[in-house]
Each structure stands twice: as C-alpha cells, then as structure tokens.
N, C-alpha and C positions, 0 to 999 in steps of 0.2 A: 819296761819301756817298749813302746810299739815300734816295729821296724818300718822301713821306708815303704814296703808294699802293703802295710796293714791299712785297713779302712774301718773306722769305728762304726759305719752304718751296717745294719743287719743284712745278711744275704738271703736271696730268694732260695727256698729249700730245693728247687729243682735245677735252675739255671746257674746257681751260685753267683748271679750278678747282684750288685748292690740293690737293695730294696728302696724304691722311691715311692713314697705315699702318693696316692692318686689325688689330683686336684679336685677340690669341691666344685661340683656343677650347680649352676643356679637352678632353682626349682622351676617347673613348668609355668607356674603362676607368675613368677618373677620375669621369666623370659618372654611371656606372651604380651606383657604390657608394652615394651618398646616396639614390637612388631605391629601391635594394634594402633599405637600412636602414630607410627610411620605411615600406616595404611590410611588413617584418617587425614593426615597432612597431605598425602599423595592424592586422595580423593578430592580434597578441597582445592588443590592446585589444578586438577583436571577440570573441576567445575568452573573455576574462575576463568581458565583458558577458554572453555566452551562458551561461557557468557560473553567474553570479549570477542571471540571469533564469530559467533552467530550473526551479529549485525554486519560484520564485514562480508560474510558469505551472502547474506541477504542482499546487501547493496550491490555486490558483484553480479549476483543473479539478475537483479533488476536492470543493471546496466546492459547485460547481455540481451535481456528482453527488449530493451529500447533499441538496440542495434538491429534485432530481428524485426521490430515494428517499423523500422525505416522503410522497409520494402514489402512486408507481408502483414496481413491483418491478424489480430490475435485469434487463437483457437477458441478461447472463451475468456471471461473476466471473473473476478471474485464477486462482483455484484450479481452477475447472472447466476453464478453458483449459489450465492446467498438466497436468491429468490426461489430457486429449486428446493433448497433445503427447508426454507420456511414453509413452502407449500406441502412438502412431504411431512414435516412435523405437525402441520395443521390438519393433515389428512384431506387436503383439497386437491382437485385436479389442477394441473398446471400445463399450459401450452405456451411455449416461447416462440415469438415471432422475431426474426432477425434478418435484416436485409441490408447488405452493404451497397453504398453508392459513392462512386469516386467524386471527390471534391470538384474536379474540373468539369464534370458533367452536370453539376447542379446550377440552377440560375443563381446569379450573383447575390440576389436579395435573400437567399436562404442562409448562407453562412454569415452575411452581414447582419441579418436580423438577430442571429444567435450571439454574435459578438456585441452588438448594441445592447442586448438584454442582459448578458452575463458578465462581460468583461470588456468595457469600452476601450481600455488601454492595452488590450491584448498584444498588439504589435509594437508597443513601446516598452513594456516591462520585460524583465528577465525571469518571470515565474511568479513574482510577488508584486502586487500593486500596493505599494506603501502609502500612496495617496488615499486609496480606498480604505486601507487599514486604519489610517488616522480618522477618516470620516466615520467608520464603523465604531471606533472607540469613542468619538464624540457623541454619536447617537446613543450608545450604550450608557454613557454617563448622564446624558440628558433624560433618558427615559427610564433608567434603572433596570433595563433588560439586558440579558447576555449579549455579547458582541456577536453579530451575524452579518453575512452578506459581503464579506471581503475576499472570499475564495476566488481565485482566477480560474480560467479554463484549464490551464495546465494542472493546477492543484486538483480540480475536479476529475480530470482524466486519470491522474495518478490514483485517486481514490477508487474510481471505477475499475481500473486495471488490477490493482493489488490489494485493496482494502475493502471495507464494507460501508454501508450507509449508517452504521451505528456511531453515534457521537461519543468520543472519548478523548482524553488528553493524549493517550498513547497513539491513537490514530492520527491526530494532528501532528505529533512529533515525527512519525514515520512519513507522513505526507509531506511535511516540510523538508525532510531529509532527501526525499526522492525527487522533489520538484526541480532542483537545479540540474540533476542528471538528465531529466527529461528535456529541459531547455537546452542543455549542452549537446545532447545526442540526436535530437529530433528537430527538423526545421519547423518553423511556425505553422506553415500551411499543413504539414503532416500532423502536427498536434491537433489542429482544428479538424482535419479530416477524421482522425481517430475519435475525437470527441463526438462529432456528429454521428458517427456510426456505432458507438458503443454505449452511449448514455441511454437511460430509460426515457421513453416518450409516452408511456402508458403501462397498465398492468401487463407484464410479460412482453412488452413491445420495446425492442432495442434496435437502434439505428434509424437514420432519417428515412431510408427506403421503406422500412416497415411502418414508420410513423405516418408517412404519406398514404400508404395503403390502408392503414387501420382507421385513420381519422377522416380521410377525404376520398378514399378509393381511387387514387390516381398514382401515377409514377412520380417519384420525387423530382424528376427532371421537368415536370409540368406544374409544379407548385406555383401559385400566384403570390404576389407580394403580401396580400392580406392573409393568405393561408400560412405563409412563412412567419409572419408576425404572430399569428395566433399559436402556431406550434412553438415558437420561441417562448411564448408566455407560459406554457405548461411546464417548462424545464425545472423550476424550483420545487414543484410538487407534482410530478407526472402521474402518480398513482391515483390522485384525486381530482386534478384539474382536467377540464374539458375545453378544447379550443373554442367551441361555440359559445361558451359563457364568458370569454375573456376579451371581449371587444374593447373594454375600457383600458386594459393593460396593453393590448395590441396598439392602441393609439399612443400610449406612452412610449412604447418601443419605437414606433414610427417617428415620433418627435425626436428621439435620440438619433435615429438614423439620419434624419434630415440635418440635424446639427453637425453630424460627422461628414456631411456632404454626400450621403448615400440616398 
C-alpha cells in the first residue's frame, strides 16, 4: 500500500520532480489561420473607417477653403489645373491668362448681365433654384433630351473651384454636397465676385479682367453694356463661342435684364 508521500507519477531522472507531460502545441498551419483571419478583419475595418472618414475630411477642407475665400482669391482652381493637364497630355502649348477684378470696381451692367444670363434668381435662392430644376425637368420630358440648364452660379463656382468640367453623377453629388456650405460661408456678392474671376471666358482665359482684355482689348472697368451682354453669352461654352457672333443671344439676355429692372 502506498504511503502518504508516495506519488504514482514517474519522476524526472535528474530533478526527481514529478514528470508532467508537455501540452501539445498547435501546428503552425493551424495557428496562422486565426491570425490571418484577424488581420483580414482588421484591414476591412480600417478600410471602412477610411471610406467613411474621407468625405468628412474633404468636406471640412472645403469649408476651410470657403473661409479663406471670404477674404482672399484662390491660388488656383481644379478647372485651371484640368486645362493645363489636358494641354500637356495633348502635347500642345498652353498659355493661361488670368486677371482679377474686384466686383465693386466693375460697371453694374457686367455682373447683372451674368446673373440674367446664368441665374436670374441668384439673390433669392439658397444655392439651388428649384423652380428652374422643375422647368428643366419639364423640358427634358418634352424633348426627350437629358436635363440641363438648372445649375446655379453657386453650383458652377463649386465646380470650378473643386471639381472638373467632366459630366458625371459623382461630380453632381459632390457639387450638391458643397453648394450649401458655399452659401452658408460666403456672402452672395462674394460668390458672384469669385465666379466672375474664376470661370472660363475663352481658351486659357480666366476671370472677367482677362476676358475684357482678350475679347475687347479694354480694362474690365470700361466694358460697355453691349460688351457685357456678349461676354455673358459665351459662358455656357467659352472655348468655342465668340462674343462677336452672339448678338442674337445678347439681345435675349438684354431682354431678361430689362424684365428684372436692370
């Protein structure tokens, strides 16, 4: 019969301690699967967080840009960069002309002609002209053509500052997301001033100051009413339209101005 100090387990031959069999370790192949699975899940979580965070960061950066633009002109715009890249890829020479002109220094008929041509309810809406959106939808249904012509001056400014001229659903979504921020952070007259000074008025011609020099060889402060009307007429297609050929459209814009009391 075994005594109280006896232990039925075998002893280690050197230390005389009870022998304990080693625990079986999982094979490397079995151990790598959980780590690999955890790594994939972690990577997916980081990717999802990045996708959710990217729009927030972009929107915040755009808001900071709008605050900057309240007092200072932009260093450049995405459309100006787009034109440089297009010329580089085509292997063509490119000369950009850009001249800033303060809104207060312009004759009143210059900004008024642009508002009448592009966004007659500019001072009434908050970034989106829903009346014109409905009219554009009715025209599209009647003619069977895609809806066009409902973009406001604010939307066009956002496009010129942050996007490109290429049409896409993604561009319209981003444009629609940034338009309320522009209206919230920029006064109406500042939006109009930025618009006049940053949109295209011809191939490589940006800003009303450069447009007056390029098309009429005068300072923008000396533009006549007829010249302002004809310049406003080129805005929808500035790379192909020429003011001298747009007398008919200038008369249409003039009629709108008179209806608005201008």
